[in-house]
N, CA, C and O atoms as CSV, one atom per row, in Angstrom:
chain,resi,resn,atom,element,x,y,z
A,1,MET,N,N,-215.980,-34.917,164.303
A,1,MET,CA,C,-214.738,-35.354,163.700
A,1,MET,C,C,-214.562,-36.843,163.942
A,1,MET,O,O,-214.717,-37.314,165.069
A,2,THR,N,N,-214.245,-37.577,162.907
A,2,THR,CA,C,-214.036,-39.014,163.065
A,2,THR,C,C,-212.568,-39.345,162.875
A,2,THR,O,O,-211.837,-38.658,162.161
A,3,LEU,N,N,-212.171,-40.394,163.519
A,3,LEU,CA,C,-210.807,-40.865,163.394
A,3,LEU,C,C,-210.790,-42.076,162.479
A,3,LEU,O,O,-211.720,-42.882,162.524
A,4,PRO,N,N,-209.771,-42.232,161.655
A,4,PRO,CA,C,-209.736,-43.376,160.742
A,4,PRO,C,C,-209.525,-44.680,161.501
A,4,PRO,O,O,-208.517,-44.852,162.187
A,5,VAL,N,N,-210.463,-45.581,161.377
A,5,VAL,CA,C,-210.389,-46.870,162.038
A,5,VAL,C,C,-209.827,-47.912,161.087
A,5,VAL,O,O,-209.381,-48.974,161.522
A,6,SER,N,N,-209.843,-47.616,159.784
A,6,SER,CA,C,-209.369,-48.588,158.809
A,6,SER,C,C,-207.900,-48.923,159.026
A,6,SER,O,O,-207.484,-50.048,158.752
A,7,ALA,N,N,-207.114,-47.982,159.508
A,7,ALA,CA,C,-205.702,-48.269,159.774
A,7,ALA,C,C,-205.563,-49.285,160.897
A,7,ALA,O,O,-204.680,-50.142,160.855
A,8,ILE,N,N,-206.438,-49.191,161.907
A,8,ILE,CA,C,-206.418,-50.151,163.006
A,8,ILE,C,C,-206.837,-51.523,162.490
A,8,ILE,O,O,-206.229,-52.533,162.843
A,9,ALA,N,N,-207.865,-51.561,161.665
A,9,ALA,CA,C,-208.347,-52.834,161.139
A,9,ALA,C,C,-207.294,-53.497,160.267
A,9,ALA,O,O,-207.156,-54.720,160.293
A,10,ASN,N,N,-206.542,-52.709,159.489
A,10,ASN,CA,C,-205.496,-53.273,158.642
A,10,ASN,C,C,-204.359,-53.835,159.479
A,10,ASN,O,O,-203.802,-54.878,159.137
A,11,GLN,N,N,-204.005,-53.163,160.570
A,11,GLN,CA,C,-202.921,-53.639,161.416
A,11,GLN,C,C,-203.353,-54.820,162.266
A,11,GLN,O,O,-202.516,-55.635,162.652
A,12,ALA,N,N,-204.641,-54.930,162.567
A,12,ALA,CA,C,-205.117,-56.020,163.416
A,12,ALA,C,C,-204.883,-57.372,162.773
A,12,ALA,O,O,-204.683,-58.361,163.478
A,13,SER,N,N,-204.905,-57.439,161.443
A,13,SER,CA,C,-204.697,-58.722,160.780
A,13,SER,C,C,-203.237,-59.145,160.831
A,13,SER,O,O,-202.923,-60.285,160.487
A,14,GLN,N,N,-202.334,-58.261,161.250
A,14,GLN,CA,C,-200.921,-58.592,161.314
A,14,GLN,C,C,-200.483,-59.009,162.715
A,14,GLN,O,O,-199.332,-59.410,162.893
A,15,TRP,N,N,-201.354,-58.930,163.708
A,15,TRP,CA,C,-200.992,-59.288,165.070
A,15,TRP,C,C,-200.810,-60.784,165.176
A,15,TRP,O,O,-201.489,-61.548,164.490
A,16,ALA,N,N,-199.915,-61.197,166.015
A,16,ALA,CA,C,-199.668,-62.616,166.232
A,16,ALA,C,C,-199.968,-62.956,167.681
A,16,ALA,O,O,-199.742,-62.145,168.579
A,17,VAL,N,N,-200.469,-64.141,167.900
A,17,VAL,CA,C,-200.833,-64.607,169.224
A,17,VAL,C,C,-200.198,-65.983,169.419
A,17,VAL,O,O,-200.221,-66.793,168.493
A,18,PRO,N,N,-199.635,-66.271,170.587
A,18,PRO,CA,C,-199.018,-67.581,170.773
A,18,PRO,C,C,-200.055,-68.704,170.792
A,18,PRO,O,O,-201.161,-68.526,171.302
A,19,LYS,N,N,-199.696,-69.846,170.240
A,19,LYS,CA,C,-200.564,-71.018,170.278
A,19,LYS,C,C,-200.510,-71.639,171.671
A,19,LYS,O,O,-199.556,-71.429,172.421
A,20,ALA,N,N,-201.535,-72.397,171.999
A,20,ALA,CA,C,-201.578,-73.044,173.294
A,20,ALA,C,C,-200.477,-74.102,173.412
A,20,ALA,O,O,-199.964,-74.338,174.506
A,21,SER,N,N,-200.112,-74.741,172.297
A,21,SER,CA,C,-199.102,-75.783,172.338
A,21,SER,C,C,-197.694,-75.216,172.412
A,21,SER,O,O,-196.751,-75.967,172.662
A,22,GLY,N,N,-197.519,-73.918,172.203
A,22,GLY,CA,C,-196.221,-73.271,172.308
A,22,GLY,C,C,-195.400,-73.411,171.035
A,22,GLY,O,O,-195.829,-74.056,170.079
A,23,GLY,N,N,-194.248,-72.820,171.029
A,23,GLY,CA,C,-193.339,-72.937,169.905
A,23,GLY,C,C,-193.603,-71.899,168.828
A,23,GLY,O,O,-192.805,-70.976,168.668
A,24,ASP,N,N,-194.660,-72.014,168.109
A,24,ASP,CA,C,-194.974,-71.133,166.990
A,24,ASP,C,C,-195.781,-69.944,167.480
A,24,ASP,O,O,-196.737,-70.111,168.237
A,25,TRP,N,N,-195.400,-68.729,167.049
A,25,TRP,CA,C,-196.063,-67.520,167.527
A,25,TRP,C,C,-197.122,-66.991,166.590
A,25,TRP,O,O,-197.665,-65.919,166.862
A,26,ASN,N,N,-197.449,-67.657,165.522
A,26,ASN,CA,C,-198.422,-67.133,164.575
A,26,ASN,C,C,-199.560,-68.122,164.391
A,26,ASN,O,O,-199.336,-69.263,163.984
A,27,VAL,N,N,-200.781,-67.690,164.689
A,27,VAL,CA,C,-201.944,-68.555,164.501
A,27,VAL,C,C,-202.787,-68.106,163.326
A,27,VAL,O,O,-203.903,-68.595,163.150
A,28,GLY,N,N,-202.286,-67.195,162.523
A,28,GLY,CA,C,-203.033,-66.731,161.357
A,28,GLY,C,C,-203.599,-65.350,161.585
A,28,GLY,O,O,-203.213,-64.643,162.516
A,29,ASN,N,N,-204.527,-64.979,160.714
A,29,ASN,CA,C,-205.144,-63.661,160.775
A,29,ASN,C,C,-206.062,-63.538,161.969
A,29,ASN,O,O,-206.580,-64.536,162.470
A,30,VAL,N,N,-206.265,-62.314,162.426
A,30,VAL,CA,C,-207.148,-62.051,163.542
A,30,VAL,C,C,-208.575,-62.461,163.199
A,30,VAL,O,O,-209.320,-62.905,164.073
A,31,GLY,N,N,-208.957,-62.317,161.946
A,31,GLY,CA,C,-210.306,-62.647,161.520
A,31,GLY,C,C,-210.599,-64.129,161.513
A,31,GLY,O,O,-211.748,-64.513,161.295
A,32,GLY,N,N,-209.623,-64.974,161.738
A,32,GLY,CA,C,-209.837,-66.409,161.777
A,32,GLY,C,C,-210.128,-66.979,160.405
A,32,GLY,O,O,-210.952,-67.885,160.279
A,33,ALA,N,N,-209.463,-66.463,159.357
A,33,ALA,CA,C,-209.739,-66.898,157.994
A,33,ALA,C,C,-209.297,-68.329,157.756
A,33,ALA,O,O,-209.897,-69.038,156.948
A,34,GLU,N,N,-208.241,-68.767,158.459
A,34,GLU,CA,C,-207.799,-70.130,158.230
A,34,GLU,C,C,-208.446,-71.062,159.239
A,34,GLU,O,O,-208.624,-70.700,160.402
A,35,LYS,N,N,-208.792,-72.242,158.804
A,35,LYS,CA,C,-209.428,-73.231,159.664
A,35,LYS,C,C,-208.371,-74.156,160.230
A,35,LYS,O,O,-207.481,-74.605,159.508
A,36,SER,N,N,-208.463,-74.441,161.505
A,36,SER,CA,C,-207.510,-75.345,162.115
A,36,SER,C,C,-208.204,-76.665,162.417
A,36,SER,O,O,-209.427,-76.729,162.534
A,37,GLY,N,N,-207.415,-77.697,162.539
A,37,GLY,CA,C,-207.953,-79.024,162.815
A,37,GLY,C,C,-208.443,-79.129,164.237
A,37,GLY,O,O,-208.244,-78.213,165.035
A,38,ALA,N,N,-209.084,-80.239,164.565
A,38,ALA,CA,C,-209.644,-80.426,165.899
A,38,ALA,C,C,-208.551,-80.495,166.951
A,38,ALA,O,O,-208.743,-80.018,168.069
A,39,ALA,N,N,-207.396,-81.085,166.613
A,39,ALA,CA,C,-206.327,-81.226,167.587
A,39,ALA,C,C,-205.658,-79.886,167.884
A,39,ALA,O,O,-205.227,-79.663,169.016
A,40,GLY,N,N,-205.557,-78.983,166.899
A,40,GLY,CA,C,-204.871,-77.710,167.094
A,40,GLY,C,C,-205.818,-76.551,167.287
A,40,GLY,O,O,-205.391,-75.400,167.200
A,41,SER,N,N,-207.079,-76.804,167.544
A,41,SER,CA,C,-208.053,-75.733,167.652
A,41,SER,C,C,-207.891,-75.000,168.970
A,41,SER,O,O,-207.896,-75.612,170.037
A,42,VAL,N,N,-207.747,-73.678,168.888
A,42,VAL,CA,C,-207.625,-72.833,170.063
A,42,VAL,C,C,-208.920,-72.062,170.277
A,42,VAL,O,O,-209.249,-71.693,171.405
A,43,ASP,N,N,-209.655,-71.818,169.190
A,43,ASP,CA,C,-210.809,-70.930,169.225
A,43,ASP,C,C,-211.985,-71.471,170.023
A,43,ASP,O,O,-212.593,-70.715,170.781
A,44,GLY,N,N,-212.322,-72.713,169.890
A,44,GLY,CA,C,-213.531,-73.233,170.473
A,44,GLY,C,C,-214.663,-73.121,169.473
A,44,GLY,O,O,-214.424,-72.933,168.280
A,45,ALA,N,N,-215.880,-73.233,169.942
A,45,ALA,CA,C,-217.030,-73.290,169.042
A,45,ALA,C,C,-217.551,-71.920,168.641
A,45,ALA,O,O,-218.231,-71.819,167.620
A,46,GLY,N,N,-217.268,-70.860,169.391
A,46,GLY,CA,C,-217.884,-69.565,169.152
A,46,GLY,C,C,-217.225,-68.698,168.109
A,46,GLY,O,O,-217.643,-67.551,167.951
A,47,GLY,N,N,-216.233,-69.156,167.392
A,47,GLY,CA,C,-215.580,-68.327,166.398
A,47,GLY,C,C,-214.310,-67.697,166.917
A,47,GLY,O,O,-213.461,-67.301,166.118
A,48,GLY,N,N,-214.147,-67.590,168.201
A,48,GLY,CA,C,-212.901,-67.155,168.789
A,48,GLY,C,C,-212.774,-65.672,169.025
A,48,GLY,O,O,-213.610,-64.869,168.612
A,49,PHE,N,N,-211.706,-65.343,169.698
A,49,PHE,CA,C,-211.415,-63.969,170.065
A,49,PHE,C,C,-211.101,-63.125,168.843
A,49,PHE,O,O,-211.463,-61.950,168.784
A,50,GLY,N,N,-210.429,-63.721,167.870
A,50,GLY,CA,C,-210.056,-62.976,166.663
A,50,GLY,C,C,-211.254,-62.468,165.897
A,50,GLY,O,O,-211.277,-61.318,165.460
A,51,SER,N,N,-212.258,-63.325,165.730
A,51,SER,CA,C,-213.453,-62.889,165.003
A,51,SER,C,C,-214.241,-61.865,165.812
A,51,SER,O,O,-214.843,-60.954,165.243
A,52,MET,N,N,-214.240,-62.009,167.134
A,52,MET,CA,C,-214.916,-61.021,167.977
A,52,MET,C,C,-214.239,-59.659,167.857
A,52,MET,O,O,-214.907,-58.628,167.779
A,53,LEU,N,N,-212.902,-59.665,167.843
A,53,LEU,CA,C,-212.150,-58.422,167.710
A,53,LEU,C,C,-212.385,-57.783,166.349
A,53,LEU,O,O,-212.561,-56.568,166.252
A,54,THR,N,N,-212.388,-58.591,165.308
A,54,THR,CA,C,-212.633,-58.081,163.965
A,54,THR,C,C,-214.034,-57.484,163.855
A,54,THR,O,O,-214.210,-56.424,163.254
A,55,ASN,N,N,-215.027,-58.156,164.429
A,55,ASN,CA,C,-216.395,-57.635,164.413
A,55,ASN,C,C,-216.504,-56.327,165.187
A,55,ASN,O,O,-217.205,-55.410,164.760
A,56,ALA,N,N,-215.820,-56.238,166.316
A,56,ALA,CA,C,-215.866,-55.019,167.126
A,56,ALA,C,C,-215.229,-53.845,166.382
A,56,ALA,O,O,-215.730,-52.723,166.448
A,57,ILE,N,N,-214.134,-54.099,165.680
A,57,ILE,CA,C,-213.489,-53.039,164.910
A,57,ILE,C,C,-214.385,-52.616,163.745
A,57,ILE,O,O,-214.472,-51.432,163.420
A,58,GLY,N,N,-215.047,-53.585,163.123
A,58,GLY,CA,C,-215.982,-53.256,162.045
A,58,GLY,C,C,-217.154,-52.425,162.543
A,58,GLY,O,O,-217.569,-51.473,161.881
A,59,ASP,N,N,-217.695,-52.783,163.716
A,59,ASP,CA,C,-218.787,-52.007,164.306
A,59,ASP,C,C,-218.328,-50.595,164.657
A,59,ASP,O,O,-219.079,-49.635,164.488
A,60,LEU,N,N,-217.103,-50.471,165.143
A,60,LEU,CA,C,-216.555,-49.155,165.457
A,60,LEU,C,C,-216.448,-48.311,164.198
A,60,LEU,O,O,-216.768,-47.123,164.214
A,61,GLN,N,N,-216.001,-48.915,163.114
A,61,GLN,CA,C,-215.894,-48.213,161.824
A,61,GLN,C,C,-217.275,-47.727,161.373
A,61,GLN,O,O,-217.415,-46.588,160.928
A,62,LYS,N,N,-218.295,-48.588,161.485
A,62,LYS,CA,C,-219.656,-48.207,161.075
A,62,LYS,C,C,-220.195,-47.070,161.937
A,62,LYS,O,O,-220.858,-46.164,161.433
A,63,THR,N,N,-219.911,-47.119,163.231
A,63,THR,CA,C,-220.364,-46.060,164.139
A,63,THR,C,C,-219.712,-44.731,163.786
A,63,THR,O,O,-220.374,-43.694,163.786
A,64,GLN,N,N,-218.417,-44.758,163.484
A,64,GLN,CA,C,-217.706,-43.542,163.094
A,64,GLN,C,C,-218.258,-42.975,161.786
A,64,GLN,O,O,-218.432,-41.764,161.653
A,65,GLU,N,N,-218.531,-43.854,160.823
A,65,GLU,CA,C,-219.079,-43.408,159.540
A,65,GLU,C,C,-220.483,-42.833,159.696
A,65,GLU,O,O,-220.825,-41.848,159.042
A,66,ALA,N,N,-221.303,-43.445,160.563
A,66,ALA,CA,C,-222.657,-42.939,160.797
A,66,ALA,C,C,-222.616,-41.550,161.429
A,66,ALA,O,O,-223.403,-40.677,161.063
A,67,ALA,N,N,-221.703,-41.343,162.372
A,67,ALA,CA,C,-221.572,-40.029,163.005
A,67,ALA,C,C,-221.089,-38.987,161.999
A,67,ALA,O,O,-221.553,-37.847,162.007
A,68,SER,N,N,-220.170,-39.378,161.146
A,68,SER,CA,C,-219.675,-38.463,160.126
A,68,SER,C,C,-220.776,-38.086,159.145
A,68,SER,O,O,-220.918,-36.919,158.780
A,69,THR,N,N,-221.549,-39.070,158.724
A,69,THR,CA,C,-222.658,-38.818,157.798
A,69,THR,C,C,-223.705,-37.905,158.438
A,69,THR,O,O,-224.188,-36.964,157.809
A,70,ALA,N,N,-224.049,-38.195,159.697
A,70,ALA,CA,C,-225.051,-37.376,160.393
A,70,ALA,C,C,-224.560,-35.937,160.551
A,70,ALA,O,O,-225.336,-34.998,160.373
A,71,SER,N,N,-223.298,-35.757,160.880
A,71,SER,CA,C,-222.734,-34.406,161.024
A,71,SER,C,C,-222.741,-33.659,159.700
A,71,SER,O,O,-223.061,-32.471,159.647
A,72,THR,N,N,-222.386,-34.360,158.636
A,72,THR,CA,C,-222.370,-33.744,157.307
A,72,THR,C,C,-223.776,-33.340,156.876
A,72,THR,O,O,-223.972,-32.262,156.315
A,73,GLU,N,N,-224.753,-34.209,157.141
A,73,GLU,CA,C,-226.138,-33.890,156.786
A,73,GLU,C,C,-226.651,-32.693,157.574
A,73,GLU,O,O,-227.394,-31.874,157.034
A,74,LEU,N,N,-226.273,-32.578,158.824
A,74,LEU,CA,C,-226.680,-31.423,159.621
A,74,LEU,C,C,-226.016,-30.147,159.094
A,74,LEU,O,O,-226.656,-29.100,158.998
A,75,ALA,N,N,-224.740,-30.245,158.759
A,75,ALA,CA,C,-224.015,-29.073,158.273
A,75,ALA,C,C,-224.521,-28.606,156.911
A,75,ALA,O,O,-224.507,-27.408,156.628
A,76,THR,N,N,-224.965,-29.530,156.068
A,76,THR,CA,C,-225.447,-29.160,154.738
A,76,THR,C,C,-226.938,-28.844,154.725
A,76,THR,O,O,-227.471,-28.435,153.693
A,77,GLY,N,N,-227.619,-29.027,155.850
A,77,GLY,CA,C,-229.030,-28.695,155.936
A,77,GLY,C,C,-229.962,-29.807,155.489
A,77,GLY,O,O,-231.161,-29.572,155.338
A,78,LYS,N,N,-229.448,-31.007,155.274
A,78,LYS,CA,C,-230.298,-32.125,154.844
A,78,LYS,C,C,-231.146,-32.674,155.985
A,78,LYS,O,O,-232.152,-33.342,155.746
A,79,THR,N,N,-230.750,-32.397,157.217
A,79,THR,CA,C,-231.527,-32.832,158.375
A,79,THR,C,C,-231.615,-31.683,159.380
A,79,THR,O,O,-230.721,-30.842,159.465
A,80,GLN,N,N,-232.691,-31.668,160.123
A,80,GLN,CA,C,-232.897,-30.652,161.146
A,80,GLN,C,C,-232.906,-31.253,162.549
A,80,GLN,O,O,-233.032,-30.528,163.536
A,81,ASP,N,N,-232.773,-32.580,162.640
A,81,ASP,CA,C,-232.846,-33.283,163.926
A,81,ASP,C,C,-231.485,-33.260,164.619
A,81,ASP,O,O,-230.644,-34.133,164.409
A,82,ILE,N,N,-231.298,-32.245,165.441
A,82,ILE,CA,C,-230.013,-32.070,166.112
A,82,ILE,C,C,-229.780,-33.161,167.147
A,82,ILE,O,O,-228.644,-33.598,167.330
A,83,SER,N,N,-230.817,-33.604,167.818
A,83,SER,CA,C,-230.631,-34.597,168.871
A,83,SER,C,C,-230.108,-35.927,168.320
A,83,SER,O,O,-229.295,-36.581,168.973
A,84,SER,N,N,-230.556,-36.335,167.142
A,84,SER,CA,C,-230.052,-37.593,166.573
A,84,SER,C,C,-228.588,-37.461,166.149
A,84,SER,O,O,-227.822,-38.421,166.234
A,85,VAL,N,N,-228.207,-36.268,165.693
A,85,VAL,CA,C,-226.810,-36.038,165.308
A,85,VAL,C,C,-225.918,-36.049,166.541
A,85,VAL,O,O,-224.849,-36.659,166.536
A,86,VAL,N,N,-226.360,-35.374,167.597
A,86,VAL,CA,C,-225.583,-35.353,168.838
A,86,VAL,C,C,-225.459,-36.758,169.412
A,86,VAL,O,O,-224.399,-37.144,169.905
A,87,THR,N,N,-226.541,-37.516,169.345
A,87,THR,CA,C,-226.515,-38.895,169.838
A,87,THR,C,C,-225.533,-39.748,169.035
A,87,THR,O,O,-224.770,-40.520,169.616
A,88,ALA,N,N,-225.542,-39.618,167.720
A,88,ALA,CA,C,-224.626,-40.385,166.863
A,88,ALA,C,C,-223.172,-40.011,167.131
A,88,ALA,O,O,-222.307,-40.885,167.185
A,89,VAL,N,N,-222.900,-38.728,167.300
A,89,VAL,CA,C,-221.530,-38.279,167.553
A,89,VAL,C,C,-221.061,-38.750,168.929
A,89,VAL,O,O,-219.919,-39.185,169.074
A,90,GLN,N,N,-221.923,-38.669,169.930
A,90,GLN,CA,C,-221.556,-39.127,171.271
A,90,GLN,C,C,-221.334,-40.636,171.297
A,90,GLN,O,O,-220.414,-41.120,171.956
A,91,GLU,N,N,-222.177,-41.377,170.579
A,91,GLU,CA,C,-222.005,-42.830,170.500
A,91,GLU,C,C,-220.664,-43.167,169.851
A,91,GLU,O,O,-219.962,-44.068,170.311
A,92,ALA,N,N,-220.307,-42.456,168.795
A,92,ALA,CA,C,-219.020,-42.680,168.136
A,92,ALA,C,C,-217.865,-42.325,169.065
A,92,ALA,O,O,-216.854,-43.027,169.105
A,93,SER,N,N,-218.014,-41.252,169.796
A,93,SER,CA,C,-216.969,-40.830,170.727
A,93,SER,C,C,-216.768,-41.865,171.832
A,93,SER,O,O,-215.636,-42.229,172.151
A,94,LEU,N,N,-217.871,-42.334,172.413
A,94,LEU,CA,C,-217.780,-43.337,173.472
A,94,LEU,C,C,-217.242,-44.665,172.945
A,94,LEU,O,O,-216.495,-45.352,173.642
A,95,SER,N,N,-217.616,-45.027,171.722
A,95,SER,CA,C,-217.100,-46.257,171.125
A,95,SER,C,C,-215.599,-46.179,170.913
A,95,SER,O,O,-214.883,-47.150,171.157
A,96,MET,N,N,-215.125,-45.044,170.467
A,96,MET,CA,C,-213.690,-44.869,170.262
A,96,MET,C,C,-212.947,-44.876,171.588
A,96,MET,O,O,-211.851,-45.427,171.688
A,97,GLU,N,N,-213.543,-44.265,172.605
A,97,GLU,CA,C,-212.922,-44.263,173.929
A,97,GLU,C,C,-212.843,-45.684,174.486
A,97,GLU,O,O,-211.834,-46.065,175.080
A,98,LEU,N,N,-213.905,-46.467,174.294
A,98,LEU,CA,C,-213.905,-47.857,174.743
A,98,LEU,C,C,-212.834,-48.655,174.012
A,98,LEU,O,O,-212.097,-49.417,174.637
A,99,ALA,N,N,-212.740,-48.491,172.702
A,99,ALA,CA,C,-211.724,-49.208,171.924
A,99,ALA,C,C,-210.327,-48.823,172.391
A,99,ALA,O,O,-209.441,-49.674,172.475
A,100,SER,N,N,-210.130,-47.562,172.691
A,100,SER,CA,C,-208.835,-47.096,173.174
A,100,SER,C,C,-208.496,-47.725,174.527
A,100,SER,O,O,-207.361,-48.145,174.752
A,101,GLN,N,N,-209.471,-47.789,175.418
A,101,GLN,CA,C,-209.241,-48.387,176.735
A,101,GLN,C,C,-208.980,-49.890,176.637
A,101,GLN,O,O,-208.136,-50.423,177.357
A,102,VAL,N,N,-209.702,-50.573,175.746
A,102,VAL,CA,C,-209.462,-52.003,175.546
A,102,VAL,C,C,-208.048,-52.214,175.018
A,102,VAL,O,O,-207.341,-53.116,175.470
A,103,ARG,N,N,-207.633,-51.384,174.060
A,103,ARG,CA,C,-206.270,-51.472,173.543
A,103,ARG,C,C,-205.249,-51.238,174.648
A,103,ARG,O,O,-204.266,-51.972,174.750
A,104,ASN,N,N,-205.475,-50.218,175.480
A,104,ASN,CA,C,-204.548,-49.925,176.571
A,104,ASN,C,C,-204.441,-51.087,177.551
A,104,ASN,O,O,-203.346,-51.421,178.004
A,105,LYS,N,N,-205.568,-51.700,177.877
A,105,LYS,CA,C,-205.550,-52.842,178.789
A,105,LYS,C,C,-204.857,-54.042,178.161
A,105,LYS,O,O,-204.164,-54.784,178.856
A,106,ALA,N,N,-205.031,-54.244,176.862
A,106,ALA,CA,C,-204.362,-55.352,176.175
A,106,ALA,C,C,-202.849,-55.138,176.169
A,106,ALA,O,O,-202.086,-56.078,176.393
A,107,VAL,N,N,-202.420,-53.914,175.915
A,107,VAL,CA,C,-200.984,-53.605,175.933
A,107,VAL,C,C,-200.430,-53.768,177.344
A,107,VAL,O,O,-199.326,-54.280,177.531
A,108,GLU,N,N,-201.198,-53.333,178.329
A,108,GLU,CA,C,-200.777,-53.471,179.726
A,108,GLU,C,C,-200.656,-54.953,180.107
A,108,GLU,O,O,-199.707,-55.341,180.788
A,109,ALA,N,N,-201.604,-55.768,179.676
A,109,ALA,CA,C,-201.554,-57.209,179.966
A,109,ALA,C,C,-200.371,-57.859,179.261
A,109,ALA,O,O,-199.692,-58.709,179.837
A,110,TYR,N,N,-200.125,-57.464,178.020
A,110,TYR,CA,C,-198.977,-57.998,177.286
A,110,TYR,C,C,-197.678,-57.625,177.985
A,110,TYR,O,O,-196.785,-58.460,178.127
A,111,SER,N,N,-197.570,-56.384,178.418
A,111,SER,CA,C,-196.363,-55.946,179.126
A,111,SER,C,C,-196.170,-56.723,180.420
A,111,SER,O,O,-195.051,-57.098,180.770
A,112,GLU,N,N,-197.255,-56.959,181.117
A,112,GLU,CA,C,-197.187,-57.726,182.361
A,112,GLU,C,C,-196.719,-59.151,182.094
A,112,GLU,O,O,-195.890,-59.680,182.835
A,113,LEU,N,N,-197.237,-59.771,181.053
A,113,LEU,CA,C,-196.797,-61.131,180.702
A,113,LEU,C,C,-195.349,-61.127,180.238
A,113,LEU,O,O,-194.597,-62.051,180.550
A,114,PHE,N,N,-194.959,-60.121,179.511
A,114,PHE,CA,C,-193.594,-60.023,178.995
A,114,PHE,C,C,-192.591,-59.915,180.151
A,114,PHE,O,O,-191.492,-60.465,180.077
A,115,HIS,N,N,-192.969,-59.213,181.204
A,115,HIS,CA,C,-192.060,-59.019,182.330
A,115,HIS,C,C,-192.172,-60.099,183.394
A,115,HIS,O,O,-191.462,-60.048,184.398
A,116,THR,N,N,-193.039,-61.061,183.196
A,116,THR,CA,C,-193.182,-62.151,184.151
A,116,THR,C,C,-191.953,-63.055,184.092
A,116,THR,O,O,-191.535,-63.472,183.012
A,117,GLN,N,N,-191.384,-63.353,185.240
A,117,GLN,CA,C,-190.213,-64.226,185.280
A,117,GLN,C,C,-190.665,-65.674,185.400
A,117,GLN,O,O,-191.597,-66.007,186.132
A,118,ILE,N,N,-189.982,-66.500,184.668
A,118,ILE,CA,C,-190.331,-67.935,184.681
A,118,ILE,C,C,-189.322,-68.693,185.500
A,118,ILE,O,O,-189.430,-69.911,185.639
């Protein structure tokens, strides 16, 4: 059984992150579609956290789809290799668990920052 990851990917583009200079709470899409100037650049040279997050969600979606396809092929008799299907399903399960834990830690960190007294 796969869980829909597309809903997470759609909501990820709506998240806002504070800029380093303060004041404005929106730096654009998580995917880093907009380019910022050298003076306002927060990302650095590697593409930034937003693109890494978008890539990770895309990889999670592909893993879920591969497990679903492998399960369907096993159920319809198109494949007889049970070990590859079990491996694909377990990989998808572990990937989803990792994504869930990363989300939980991000929410926990946000809550901690929110409750920090200045």
